[in-house]
N, C-alpha and C positions, 0 to 999 in steps of 0.2 A: 383683218377687217375688226372695226370697232365703230358701234352704231350708237349714236346720241340722239337724244329726242322722244325718248319713252316719256310718258306722263309723268312720271314719278321724278324724272331729271331734274337736278337742280344746279346750280353753278359749282357747288361743292362736289357732287358726285360726278361733274363732267371733268373737274379739276382731279379728282381721284383716278379717272379712267387715264387723262393723260400721264399723269404719273405713272400707273400701272404700265402703260405704253411704253414710256421712257424706261422702266425698270426691266421690262421685258427685252428690250432692244433688239427688236427683230430688224431684219435686212430692210423691211420697209413696211409702212403701215399705211392702211386705207382706212379713213373715218368717213362716215356717213351719217345723214340725217334722216330718221326713221320716215320711210315714205309710205303713206296708207294707199297702195296699188288696188285699183278696183278690183272687185272679185275676191279679195283678200277679208278675212276676219277683222283684221285691222283697219281696213277702210269700212267694212259695216259699222264697226263700233264708233270709230271716227265721225263718220257720217251721222250715224242716230244720235250722237252727242254734241252734234254741231262743233268739233275741234277743227275740222277743215277749214282753213282761211284762204288757201290758194288752189282754185280750182283750174287752173291753167295747166292740162295735162303735159304740156313741154316741159314744165318744171318738174315733173315727178322723175327725176334723175338721180335721187339719192344725194346730190350737191345743193339742192335748196331745200329749205325747211318749209314744210307745207302746213305746219300745225305747231301750237305752243305746247308748251308742259303745263303743269299746274301752277308753277312758278316762274316761268320764263316765256316771254313773248316770242314769237315765231321769229322776229328781228334778232333776238337775244340767242336763240338757238342758232340761227345763221352764223352770228358772231363768235359763238363757241365752236362751231364747225371750224372756222376760220383759226380760232385760238388752238385747236387741237392740231391742225397741219402746221402752223407756226411755230409752237412748241417743239413738235417732232423734229421736222425737217429745218427749222431755224437755227439749230445747234450747230456752230462751226466744226466742232468735233466730229459730228456725225455727215455732216456736208464732206468735209474732207476725207473721212473714212470711206464714204460711199464712192467718191470721184475716184479715190486711188486703191479702191478694194482688189484683191485679188479674183474675185468673183466678176467674172465679165457681166453678167445679168445686171448684177447690183450697181456696177459702174455706168453702165447703159443706162438703167433707170436715173440714176442721180443725173447724169449729165442731160438726160433728156428734160427732166423738171427743171434745171436750170435754164437750159434756153428757151422753153416754154415759160417760164416764170409761172409753174404751177399754184403755188403758195399764193403768189400776188392773185391769181385769178379768182382764187377762193375770197380773197379780201374784196374784190370788186364784187361777188355776189352780193355783199352786204349793202351797197350802195343801188343795186338794180332794182327798180320798181316792178311789182308783180301785179 
């Protein structure tokens, strides 16, 4: 699991994270946007500093960007989250390796992701008004 959207994150730091994930080459990767859940220190700090831009709790699912970083808007964080999934799962080599893996769980996961269009769903979040 990889988390983006820390206050210090930049396009470059997220690109480096994507490269690290690709080099690490796990069977599957989950990318999440840092989410300030109520009751946590992150939430208290974000609320105190006015960083929270999305107050709709139904979007507090780690797939929606809730707040910007120092250099990226909330929408740019959302776009970077999509880029993480696109770069990792968009590789044909990785897709085919997953679909034809000897590991049954990995095969099932990749087939499920293709059927459900998981990467495309993350792209659609970029255009969803909140």
